[in-house]
C-alpha positions, 0 to 999 in steps of 0.5 A: 530392227526391233529392240525385243528387250524393250518391246517385251519389257521382260527385264531380261537381257536379249542374250537370255531371251535368245537362250530361253527361246532356243530352249523352248522352241528348239532352234534360234529365232532366225531359223524359226522365222525362216521356217514360218516364212516358207510355210506361208509360201506353201499355204499360199498355194502358188500358181505356176505364173507366180512361181515363174515370175518369182512374185510369191518369193519376193512378196514373202521377203526372199531375194531374187533367185538366179 
């Protein structure tokens, strides 16, 4: 797991960073990352074969679909 506070070296707490992110983006960082991940699947223009094998979803970081 990343330590955002150290990586960004902003001098503000993780909690405050989350609040600022939510204020400007309008949602949590976790929800935002899910949207980005899904958009990447849509941009990939999946083939029928990759959808049948769930390969595209696994490559994008989703677990198995049953």
